[in-house]
LOTOR-569752 format. One record per residue: residue in three letters; x, y, z of N, C-alpha, C, O in turn. Coordinates in steps of 0.02 Angstrom, whole numbers, plus 32768, in hexadecimal, padded with zeros to 4 digits. Layout:
N
alaXYZXYZXYZXYZ;...
END
This chain:
366
met63C569B858E6638069A258EE63806966591D6393692F590A;ala636B6971595C6370693D598F63466901597F635C68C85989;asn6308690B596762DA68D4595962C468D95910629368FC5901;pro62E668B758E362D468BA589C628E689F58906277687558B6;pro626B68B7585C6229689D584C622A68525845625C6836582D;ala61F36831585861F367E8585B61DC67C7581B61F66792580A;thr61AD67E557F6619267C457BB61AE67E5577B61C8681D577D;ala61A867C0574361C167DA5704619D681B56F161BD684A56DA;gln615C681E56FC6137685B56EA614C68955717615268CE5700;glu615668885757616D68BD578561B168D8577061BF69135775;arg61DC68AA5759621E68C05743621968EC5704623A69205700;arg61F068D756D561E86900569861C9694456A961DB6977568C;asp619A694556D9617C698556EE61B169B1570E61B269EE5704;ala61DE69935735621369BA5755624369D6572162596A0F5727;leu625269AF56ED627D69C756B7625D6A025693627D6A345685;ser621C69FB568561F86A31566361F96A71568D61FD6AA85673;gly61F46A6956CF61F66AA256FB62386AC756F7623B6B0556F9;ile626F6AA156F162B16AC056EC62B86AE356A962D16B1C56A5;val62A16AC2567362A66ADE5630627B6B1E5629628E6B4C5605;glu62436B20564C62156B585646621E6B8B567E61F36BB65688;ala62556B8756A362606BB456DB62656BFD56C262756C0A5688;glu62576C2A56F0625A6C7256DF62A06C8456C662D26C6D56E1;gly62A36CAB569262E26CC0567462F46C9B5635631F6CB1560F;phe62D26C62562862DD6C3C55EB62A36C4755BA626A6C4E55CE;phe62B46C49557A62816C4A554562836C05552462B36BF45502;arg624F6BDE552F624F6B9A551562406B9B54CA62116BBB54B4;val62696B7754A462616B74545C625D6B2C544462716AFE5467;asn62426B245408623B6AE153EB62486AE653A062186AEC5379;pro62876AE4538B62976AEB534462756AB5531A62636A805335;pro626C6AC152D9624C6A8F52AE62706A4C52AE62AC6A4952BA;phe624A6A1852A1626969D5529B629369D0525C62C769AE525B;leu627C69F15226629D69EB51E562C96A2851DA62B06A6151D9;leu630A6A1D51D2633A6A5451CF63676A4E519163736A185178;asp637F6A87517A63B06A89514463EE6A63515A64086A6F5190;ile64066A375130643F6A0C514364826A30513E64B16A1D515F;asn64866A64511464C76A83510564ED6A9D514265296A905147;pro64CC6AC0517164F36AD851AB65146AA051D365496AAA51F0;tyr64F66A6551D365136A2F51FA65536A1451D965836A0351FC;phe65546A115197659169FB517565C76A31517966026A225180;glu65B26A71517565E26AA7517766006AB251BD663A6AC351C3;leu65D76AA851F165EC6AB9523565FE6A7C525F66276A81528C;ala65DF6A44525265EA6A09527C661569D5525B662F69A8527D;gly661E69D8521A664C69AB51F9662C696A51E265F3695A51F2;glu6653694451BB66396907519D662A68D151D165FB68AA51C8;glu665268CE52066647689A5239660168A2525865DC6871525D;phe65F068DF526C65AD68EB5287657968E15250654268C8525C;gly658C68F55212655E68EE51DA654768A751CE650F689B51B7;arg6572687751DE6560683151D46528681A5204650967E651F8;ser651C6841523964E7682E526864A4684C52576472683F5278;leu64A2687552226464689852116432686A51ED6446683D51C8;leu63F2687651F963BC685651D363A56887519F638A68BC51B0;thr63B06878516063A768A9512A636C689850FD6356685F50F9;thr635568CC50DA632168C350A7632C68F65070634A692B507C;leu631568E65034631F69114FFA62DD692D4FE362AD69084FD8;ala62D969704FDC629C69904FC4629769894F7962C769764F57;ser625C69984F5E625069914F15627B69C04EED628969B34EB2;asp629269F84F0C62BD6A274EE863076A174EEF63316A3D4ED8;gly631669DF4F0F635B69C94F17637C69E04F5763B469CB4F66;ala635A6A0C4F7E63766A234FBD637769EA4FF0634869C24FF4;glu63AC69E6501763B469B0504863A669CA508E63BE6A0050A1;tyr638069A450B4636E69B650F86380697D5127638E69455111;cys637F698C51686389695751996357695F51D26340699751E0;leu6347692851F36320692C5230634C694A52676388693B526A;arg632F697352916355699952C36383696B52EB636B69405310;pro63C7697352E463F669495309640B6967534C642769435376;glu63FF69A85355641069CB539363ED6A0F539063CE6A20535E;phe63F36A3653C663CE6A7553CA63F86AB453C063DE6AE753AC;thr64396AB153CD64616AEE53D164626B14538F64536B50538F;ile64736AF3535864796B17531964386B385304643A6B7352F1;pro63FD6B16530563C06B3A52F163AD6B73532063916BA5530A;ile63BC6B6C536163AC6BA3539063D86BDF538163C06C18537E;val64196BD3537864476C0A536A64366C2A532764376C675321;ala64276C0252F464156C1D52B263D86C4952B663D56C7E5296;gln63A76C3552DE636B6C5E52E6637A6CA0530963606CD452F6;tyr63A46C9D533C63B96CDA536163DA6D0C533163CB6D475334;val64056CF3530564276D1F52D563F56D3852A163F46D735290;arg63CB6D0C5288639B6D1D525363696D51526A63536D7B5242;gln63576D5052AA63266D7F52C563456DC252D863226DEE52F2;gly63856DCB52CA63A56E0B52D763B06E19532063AE6E535334;leu63BB6DE5534963C26DEF5391640B6DF853A764186E0053E3;val64396DF6537864806DFF538964886E4253AC64716E765394;gly64AA6E4153E664B06E7C540F64826E7B544B64886EA45479;asn64536E4A544C64256E41548464346E0054A7644A6DD05488;ser64296DFF54E964336DC1550E63F46D97550B63BC6DB2550C;ala63FC6D56550963C46D29550663D76CE7552864106CD25526;ala63A56CC8554863AF6C87556863776C595550633E6C615563;tyr63896C29552663596BFA550A635D6BB7552E63926BA25543;ser63246B96553563236B52554F62FA6B27552062D26B4054F9;tyr63036AE6552562E06AB854F962DC6A73551963046A625544;met62AC6A4C550262A86A055513627E69E454DD624569F754D2;gly629A69B254BD62756990548862A0695C546662DA69515479;pro6285693C543362A96906541162DD691F53E062D5695353C0;val631368F853D96344690053A4634C68BD5383633C688953A0;phe636568BD534563666881531D63AC6876530063C968A352E1;arg63C6683A530A6409682B52F1640D67E152DC63E767B752F4;gln643D67D452B0644E678F52A16476677252DB64A3679352F5;ala6466673652EF648C6713532264A566D15304649766C252CA;gly64CA66AB532D64E6666C531364B1663C52FB64BE661452CE;asp6475663E5319643F661053066409663252DC63D2661752D6;gly6418666C52C063E8668E529463D166D152AF63EC66E852E2;pro63A066F0528E6388673152A4636C672F52EA634966FF52FD;thr637B67625311636667645357634D67A95369636867DC5353;glu631867AB539262FD67EA53AD631267EF53F6630767C0541D;tyr632F6828540963436835544D631E68725467630168985441;val631F687B54A9630468B854C7633D68DF54E5636468C6550E;gln6342691E54D16375694B54EC63536988550C631E699E54F7;ala637369A25541635F69E2555E639E6A0B556463D569F0556B;gly63976A4D556363D36A76556963C46AC0556A638B6AD5556A;val63FA6AE7556D63F66B30556D642C6B4D554064606B2E5535;glu641E6B885525644E6BAE54FE644D6BF6551664186C165514;phe64856C0F552E648B6C55554464B16C7C550F64EC6C6F5503;leu648F6CAB54EF64AC6CCF54B664B06D1A54C664806D3754E0;gly64EA6D3754B664F16D8054BE64F36D97550664E46DD25513;gln65056D6C553565086D80557B65446DAD558665796DA45567;ala653D6DDE55B265746E0C55C065AF6DE955DF65E96DFC55D3;asp65A26DB6560765D76D90562965D66D48561065AC6D205626;gly66036D3855E266046CF555C566146CBF55F765FB6C8755F2;asp663F6CCF562966506C9D565C66146C8D568866096C54569B;arg65EE6CC1569965B26CB556C1657F6C8B569A655D6C6156B6;ala657B6C975658654D6C6F562F65606C25563165356BFA5635;leu65A16C17563065B76BD1563565A46BB45678658E6B7A567C;asp65AC6BDA56AE65986BC256F0654D6BB356F265386B825711;glu65266BDD56D064DD6BD156CD64CE6B9056A864A26B6A56BB;ala64F46B82567264EA6B44564D64FD6B08567864D96AD55678;leu65346B0D569D65486AD756CA65146ACC570065056A935712;thr64F86B02571B64C56AFD574F64866ADC573364666AB35755;phe64736AEE56F664396ACE56D664446A8256D164186A5B56E3;ala647F6A6E56B9648E6A2756B3648A6A0556F8646F69CE56FD;arg64A66A24572B64A46A07576F645C69FD5786644C69C957A2;arg64316A2E577A63EB6A29579063C769F1576B639F69CD5789;met63D569E9572B63B469B4570463CA6970571D63A169425724;leu640B6968572A64246927574264086918578763FC68DE5798;ala63FF694C57B063E6694157F4639F692457F4638C69025823;val6378693357C06334691757BB633768CB57BB630968AA57D2;tyr636E68AF57A263776866579F63A5684D57D663BD681457D4;gly63B26877580863DB686258416425685D5832644A683F5859;val643C687B57FA6483687857E964A568B4580A64A268EC57F1;glu64C568A8584264E568DD5869653168DB586565536909587B;ala654C68A458496595689E584665AC6887580165CB685257FB;pro659D68AE57CD65B4689A578A660068A15785662068C457AC;arg661C688057546662688C5742666368C3570E664468BC56D9;ile668568F9571C6685693356F066C8693856CC66FD693556EB;arg66C46940568C66FE694556606702698C564566D369A25623;leu673869AF5653674269F3563A677769F4560367A769CD5605;gly676E6A2055D3679F6A2C55A067A76A775595677B6A9D55A8;gly67DE6A8B557867EB6AD2556E67FF6AE1552668396AD95513;val67CF6AF654FD67DE6B0854B8680B6B4554B5683C6B465491;ala67F96B7954DC68216BB654DD68676BA954F768976BC854E0;leu686E6B7A552668AF6B6A554168DB6B49550B69156B5B5503;phe68BF6B1954E668E56AFA54B068F96B2D547B69316B2D5462;glu68CA6B59546A68DA6B8C543769116BBB544F69396BD35426;ala69146BC85490694A6BF154AB698D6BCC54A669C06BEB5496;ile698C6B8B54B469C96B6354AC69E06B6354646A1B6B6C5455;leu69B16B5A543769C06B5853EF69DB6B9B53D66A0B6B9D53B0;ala69BB6BD153ED69D16C1453D66A166C2553EF6A3B6C4853CD;gly6A296C0D542A6A6A6C1E54476AA16BED54356ADA6BF75449;ser6A916BB854116AC36B8653FF6AEC6B9C53C36AD46BC15398;asp6B2A6B8553C06B576B9553896B486B67534E6B586B2C5350;met6B2A6B83531A6B1B6B5C52DE6B0A6B8B52A56AF76BC452B1;pro6B106B7452666AF96B9D522E6AAE6BA852336A886B7B5244;asp6A986BE552256A516BF6522D6A236BCA520469EA6BBE5217;val6A3C6BB051CB6A126B89519F69F86B4A51C269C56B2F51AE;trp6A1B6B3251F66A076AF5521769D46AFF524F69B26AD05262;arg69CE6B3C526969A26B4652A369596B335295693C6B0D52BC;pro693A6B4B525E68F46B37525268EB6AED524568B76AD05254;arg691E6ACD522969186A86521A691C6A5C525A68F96A2A5262;ile69476A725289694A6A4F52C9690A6A5D52F168EF6A305311;arg68F36A9B52EF68B56AAC5313687A6A8352F968506A6F5321;ala68776A7652B8683F6A51529C683B6A0A52B6680669EB52B2;arg687269F052D0687369AB52E9686969A85335686769725352;phe686269E15356685669E2539E681269C353AC67E069D4538C;gly6810699653DB67D3697053EA67CE692F53C467A0690853CF;his67FE69235397680368E45371684668C35384687668C9535E;pro684B68A253BD688D688A53D568B3686053A468F06868539D;asp68926832538168B56807535268D1682F5317690B68265304;ala68A8685C52FC68BE688552C468F768B352D9692668BF52B3;met68F368CE5316692868F9532F696968D25337699E68EB5324;ala69656896535269A1686D535C69C2685D531969FF68605313;arg6999684D52E769B5683E52A469D8687B52866A0D68755269;leu69B968B6528F69D768F252736A19690252966A4A69115274;leu6A1B68FE52D86A59690C52FC6A8F68DA52EA6ACA68EB52E7;asp6A7B689B52DE6AAC686952C96AC9687B52856B066875527A;arg6A9F689152566AB768A452146AE668E052186B1968E351F5;leu6AD4691052426AFE694B524A6B42693852666B7569575255;ala6B43690752926B8368F152AF6BAC68C9527D6BEA68CC527E;glu6B8B68A352516BAF687A52206BDA68A351F16C0E688C51D9;val6BC568E151E46BEB690D51B86C32691651D26C61691A51AB;his6C39691952146C7B692352326CA668E5522F6CE368E7523B;asn6C8668AC521F6CAC686D52186CBE685F51D06CD7682951BF;gly6CB1689051A56CC36887515E6C8A686C51356C92686350F8;ala6C51685E51546C186844512F6BEB687D51186BE768B0513A;asn6BCA687450E06B9968A450C66BB668EA50BD6B92691B50C4;gly6BF568EF50AF6C13693150A76BFD695150666BE9692F5037;ala6C00699350636BEC69B750276C2869C44FFB6C6069CD5013;gly6C1D69C44FBB6C5469D04F8C6C566A184F776C4A6A464F9F;glu6C666A234F366C6B6A674F1C6C266A874F196BF36A634F17;pro6C226ACA4F186BE26AEC4F116BBE6AD54ED26BDE6AC74E9F;val6B7C6AD04ED66B546AB54E9F6B486AEA4E6A6B346B224E7A;asp6B546AD94E2B6B426B044DF26AFA6AF34DE06AED6AC24DBD;val6ACB6B1D4DF86A846B0E4DF06A716B094DA66A4A6ADE4D93;ala6A8B6B364D7D6A7A6B364D366A906AF54D156A6B6AD84CED;ala6ACD6ADD4D266AE66AA04D086ABD6A644D1F6AAC6A384CF7;val6AAE6A624D606A866A2A4D7A6A406A2B4D5C6A2569F64D4B;ser6A246A674D5469E16A6D4D3669E16A524CEF69B26A2F4CDB;ala6A156A624CC96A196A4A4C836A1E69FF4C8169FE69DE4C58;thr6A4669E24CAF6A4E69994CB16A0C69774CC369F969454CA5;val69EA69924CF469AA69764D0A6977697A4CD16952694B4CC5;ser697769B34CAF694769BC4C77695369884C416924696A4C26;glu6993697C4C3069A4694A4BFE698C69054C14697068DF4BEC;gln699868F44C55698468B24C6E693868AB4C6F691E68754C62;met691568E14C7F68CC68DE4C7F68B168D24C39688368AA4C2F;gln68CF68F44C0768B868EB4BC368C868A54BAA689F68864B88;ala6903688D4BBB691668494BA668E968154BC668DC67E14BA8;gly68D268234C0268A667F34C25685D67FB4C13683367D54C2B;gly684E682B4BE9680968344BD367DE685A4C0467A068574BFF;phe67FC687F4C3367D568A54C6367C068E84C4467E669084C20;asn678368FC4C526769693C4C3B678669734C67677869754CA3;pro67AD69A14C4B67CB69D74C7367996A064C9167A96A2C4CBE;asp675A6A064C7867266A334C9266FF6A154CCC66D46A374CE9;ser670D69D64CDD66EA69B74D16671B69AB4D4E6755699A4D42;gly670569B44D8B673069AA4DC5676369E24DCB675B6A184DAF;arg679969D34DF067CD6A054DFB67F76A0E4DBC680669DD4D99;ser680A6A4B4DAE68336A594D73687C6A454D8168906A394DBA;ala68A26A404D4A68E96A304D50690D6A644D7B69396A534DA3;arg68FA6AA34D7369196AD84D9A690A6AD04DE469376AD84E0E;glu68CC6ABF4DF568B96AB54E3B68DF6A7A4E5968F66A7E4E93;ile68E76A454E34690C6A0B4E4C69556A1D4E5869726A094E8A;ala69726A444E2A69B86A584E3169C16A864E6E69F26A7F4E93;glu69926AB44E7869966AE14EB269906ABB4EF469B16ACB4F25;arg69646A894EF5695C6A614F31699C6A3A4F4069B16A344F79;tyr69BB6A1F4F0B69FA69FB4F136A306A2A4F2E6A576A174F5B;ala6A336A674F136A656A984F2A6A596AAA4F746A886AB24F9A;glu6A196AAF4F866A096ABF4FCC6A216A884FFA6A3E6A95502F;lys6A176A494FE76A2D6A1150106A796A1150166A946A04504C;gln6A9B6A204FE06AE46A224FE36AFC6A5B50106B2D6A535034;ala6ADA6A94500D6AED6ACC50376AE26ABB50816B0B6ACD50AB;leu6AAC6A9850906AA06A8350D56AD76A5350ED6AEE6A585125;ala6AEA6A2550C06B1E69F650D36B606A1950E06B886A035109;ala6B6B6A5150BE6BAA6A7550C76BAA6AA251056BDF6AB5511D;ala6B6E6AB2511E6B686ADD51596B6A6AB151986B366A9D51B2;his6BA66AA251AF6BAE6A7251E56B9A6A8F52296BAC6AC7523A;val6B756A68524F6B656A7852946B9E6A5D52BF6BAE6A2252BB;pro6BBD6A8652E96BF56A6E53126BE26A32533D6BAA6A2E5356;leu6C126A0553466C0569CA536F6BF169DE53B66BC769BD53D5;ala6C106A1353D16C006A2954156BB66A3E541A6B966A32544D;thr6B9C6A5C53E56B566A6F53E56B286A3353E16AF56A2F5404;ile6B3B6A0353B86B1369C553B36B1169A253F76ADC698A540B;glu6B4A699F54196B4C697F545A6B2269A6548D6B00698854B6;leu6B2569E9548A6AFC6A1154B76AB26A0354AD6A8D69FB54DE;leu6A9C6A00546E6A5569F354616A4269AD54796A0C69A45494;arg6A6E697D546F6A5F693954866A59693754D26A2B691754ED;arg6A86695954F46A84695A553D6A45697E55566A2569675586;tyr6A3369B5553569F769D9554A69B969AD5540699069A6556E;leu69B2698F55056976696854F5697169295520693A690C5525;ala69A86913553E69A768D85568699068E755B0698568B955D7;ile6989692755C1697669395606692D692556126900693B55EF;glu692268FC564468DF68E5565868E268CF56A0690568A056B2;asp68BC68F356CB68C068E557136886690957356860692D5715;arg688068FD577768526927579D68626970578D689C69825785;ala682E69995788683769DC576D686E6A05578E68966A23576A;pro68716A0957D068A66A3357EE68EC6A1E57D969166A4757C8;ala68F969DC57DB693B69C357C9694969CD577F698169DF576D;ala691769C35755692169CB570D69306A1356FB695C6A2056D2;leu690C6A42571969186A88570A695C6A9F5724697D6ACA5705;glu69726A83575B69B66A92577369EA6A7757426A1D6A975737;ala69DD6A3C57266A0C6A1F56F56A0F6A4C56B66A456A56569A;val69D66A6756A169D66A95566869FF6AD356796A276AEA5650;glu69F56AEE56B56A196B2A56C96A656B1E56C96A8B6B4956B3;gln6A796AE456E16AC16AD556E26ADC6ACD569B6B146AE3568D;leu6AB66AAD56706ACC6AA2562C6AD56AE356066B036AEA55DD;thr6AAA6B1356136AAB6B5155EC6AD46B89560D6ADE6BBE55F0;arg6AEB6B7C564A6B106BB0566E6B4F6BC356486B766B985633;gly6B5A6C03563F6B966C1B561C6B8F6C1F55D16BBC6C3855AF;gly6B576C0755B76B4D6C0A556E6B266C48555A6B116C6F5584;asn6B1C6C4E551A6AF96C8854FF6AAF6C7754F56A946C7E54BE;phe6A8F6C61552B6A4A6C4955276A1B6C78554C6A2A6C8C5585;glu69E46C8B552D69B16CB4554E697E6C85556F69436C865560;ser69976C5C559E696D6C2855BC69516C3C560069286C17561B;ala69676C74561B69506C87565F69056C91566168E46C78568F;gly68E96CB4563068A16CC0563068786C80562D684B6C775656;pro68866C5355FD68606C1455FB68686BEA563A68386BCA564F;leu68A36BEB565A68AC6BC5569868836BE356D168656BBF56F8;val68826C2556D568596C46570968106C3456FF67ED6C26572F;ala67F86C3656C167B26C2556B367A26BDE56C7676D6BD156E5;leu67CE6BAF56B667C26B6956C867BF6B60571467946B3C572D;arg67EC6B81573867EC6B7B578167AD6B9A579F67926B8257D1;lys67976BD05782675A6BF1579A671D6BC2579366F66BBC57C2;his67176BA3575A66DE6B76575066E66B36577866B46B18578D;leu67236B205783672F6AE757AE67166AF557F566F76ACA5814;ala67246B31580E670D6B44585166C06B44585466A36B305886;met66A16B5B581F66586B5C581C663C6B15581E660C6B075842;leu665B6AE857F866446AA357F7664C6A82583B66216A5B5851;arg66836A90585D668D6A7558A066576A8C58D066436A6858FD;ala66406ACB58C7660D6AE658F365C86AC758E865A46AB95918;val65B66ABB58A865736AA2589A65706A565893653A6A39589A;leu65A96A36588665AB69ED588065E669D358A8661669B9588B;pro65E469D958EA661E69C759136632697E590E666B696C591D;gln6603695258FB6613690B58F7662D68F658B2664368BD58A9;ala662C6923588366416912583F668D690C583B66B1692C5860;thr66A468E2580C66EB68DD57FC66F7690557BC66D968F75788;val6722693757C0672E696457886775695A576E67A569625793;ser677B6948572F67BC6940571067C4697256D76794698B56BB;phe6803698056C7681369A9568D683B697F565C686C695F566F;glu6824697D561D6847695855E9685C698955B3683169A65591;ala689C699255AB68B569C4557C68A069B65534689A69E5550C;ser6896697755226886696654DC683B696654CF6826695A5496;phe68126972550267C9696C54FA67AA69AB54DC67B669E254F4;ser678369A154A8675A69D5548B672569B4546067336982543F;pro66E869CF545F66B869B6542E66D469BE53E866FC69EB53DB;arg66BF699353BB66DA6994537766B569C8534C669E69B95315;leu66B16A03536766906A3B534666BE6A77534F66CE6A895388;asp66D36A97531867076ACA531F66ED6B0E533367136B3E5334;tyr66AC6B14534366926B55535966956B5E53A566856B9453BE;tyr66A96B2B53CA66B36B33541266F16B5E541E67226B5A53F9;thr66EF6B87545467236BBA545C67436BBA54A1677E6BCC54A6;gly67206BA854D5673B6BB05518673F6B6E553D67666B42552B;ile67166B68557167156B2B559A66DD6AFE558166A66B155571;val66EB6ABD557D66B96A8B556A66B46A5855A166E36A4F55C8;phe667B6A3555A566736A0555DC664569CC55C8661C69D25599;gln664C699655EC661D695E55EA661069485632663D6949565B;met65D26934564065C16914567F65B068CC5670658368BE5648;leu65D5689D568F65D16857567D65B4682D56B665BA683E56F0;ser659467F656A2657C67C556D365B7679B56EB65ED679E56CD;pro65AE6774572065E46747573665FC671856FF6636670456FE;gly65CE670656D265E066D9569C65FE66FC5660661166DC562F;gly66036740566266226764562C65F3678255F9660967A155C8;ala65B1677A56026581679755D2657F67E355DC657F67FC5614;val657D680855A46579685055A86531686455B8650468585590;leu6526688155F264E46897560864D668DF55F5649D68F155E6;ala650A690955F56503694F55E36545696755C6657A694F55D9;ser654169965598657E69B1557A657169F7556165376A0A5554;gly65A66A1E555B659E6A62554365DE6A8A554A66146A6D554F;gly65D76ACC554A66106AF7555166046B3A553065CB6B4F5525;gln663B6B5C552166396B9F550366466B9954B866746B7654A3;tyr661D6BBB549066246BB35447661B6BF6542465F06BFD53F8;asp66436C275437663B6C6B541E66436C7053D266266C9E53B4;arg66676C4453B166726C49536966346C3A5340662E6C515307;leu66076C13535C65CF6BFB533465A36C33531A658A6C3052E1;leu65996C685341656C6C9D532D65836CBF52EC655B6CCA52BF;gln65C36CD052E865DC6CF152AC65DD6CC1527165D36CD75238;arg65E96C82527D65E86C52524665A26C49522A65996C3251F1;leu656F6C5A5253652A6C57523B650F6C9B522664D36CA4521C;gly653D6CCC522065296D0B520265286D48522F65186D7E5218;ala65386D41527065396D7B529C656F6DAC528465A56D97526E;ser65616DEC5289658E6E20527065C26E3452A365EE6E5C5294;gln65BF6E1852E065EE6E29531565F66DEE534365CC6DC25344;pro662D6DEC536B66356DB5539A65FC6DB353CD65E46DE753E3;val65E76D7753DE65B06D6D540E65C46D35543D65D86CFF5427;thr65BF6D42547E65CE6D0D54AF65966CD954AC655C6CE954A2;ala65AA6C9A54B665796C6454B465906C2A54E065CB6C1854DF;ala65626C0F550565706BD4552F65306BAC553764F96BC85536;gly65376B6B553E64FB6B435546650C6AFB555765466AE8555E;cys64D86AD3555D64E26A8C556A64A56A655554646E6A81554D;ala64AF6A255548647969F75537647B69BD556864B069A5557B;val644069A7557C6438696F55AC64136937558963DF6943556A;trp642E68FA558E641068C0556D63E0689E559E63F4687955CB;ile639F68AB5595636C689355C46367684755C26360682755F6;asp636A68295587636567E05582639C67BD55AA638F678C55CC;arg63D967D855A6641067B955CA640767C0561564186793563B;leu63EC67F9562B63DE6801567263AB67CF568A63B267B256C0;glu637867C356626344679256746362674B56756350672356A0;glu638F673D564663B066FC564663DB66F3568563DB66BE56A3;glu63FF672956996429672556D463FF67175712641566F3573F;leu63C26732571563986729574F638366E05756637666C8578D;leu638066BD571D63696677571E63A26646572D6395660B573A;leu63E1665D572B641966305735641F661C577F644C65F65791;
END
């Protein structure tokens, strides 16, 4: 956009024009939403940002914190699985911030059930570019991540299967991942080693005796058997050692962070000769990188191997578009898992992005 709109109202009108463009169905989910999907799908960390209220029947609700989950839930509920749809939105979202409850304005798109999932992601990236251009942002710093690429590394690594989902659950949480890899390495130094196999019945009996002696009601909370089984599971995990070479490989992979071409080359070198199905995810990343270069030639694009939103339903490529000061102006990616987790009976491609209008307006004033 060579000449961005000059006034605040002209900019908002331009945003509305993009959101209401042909091919999009503009939606406005309710402000008051069931809280349970957010705790189940977004986790406790996101849950702490919710503004909640309790109904007279005890049901808990939250003020709309984002648009994706209610839009996807409606798509599934209306029986549209198997059909392609392109939704757009612009409106307020509500979250707890450091200084208390805050209302923000978000705009975005969700492409569901598209025949070509990669093209849908390109459309989401193009939408974000057009929104940023309204505010004269032509050279954002773009951060790419690869969920599918990390999962390919994890699947091809030498380790007991029991550890794969636990390591995957910490992807996107760098501190938690580092602590877990440190613990896995400590086992090889003689620390935290596992002893003999656990006799669950014996442990259960001991726990039951201790609960009774302590005055605990065996019918409330976890039973003695459940506690014993959890203890046995922890001991089994401790006994299933992840090889040091695998721990080092994961550390080296997660440390890769550079301009995208160099970073992807480093990934290719690291995985060369291994049993990794990483070719497909690397091809996809390079394809979208070429697209970004074409539509945002002034942008700086980096790839960070450890980057992922802290939501485990993302599946492919994820991105953020940042201001020079590091504020996230737009974010999104591919999230094919979310549809089935919300009740879809078959896999559904999904890609989208959200743009933070308030932050764009703040950037314009700097």
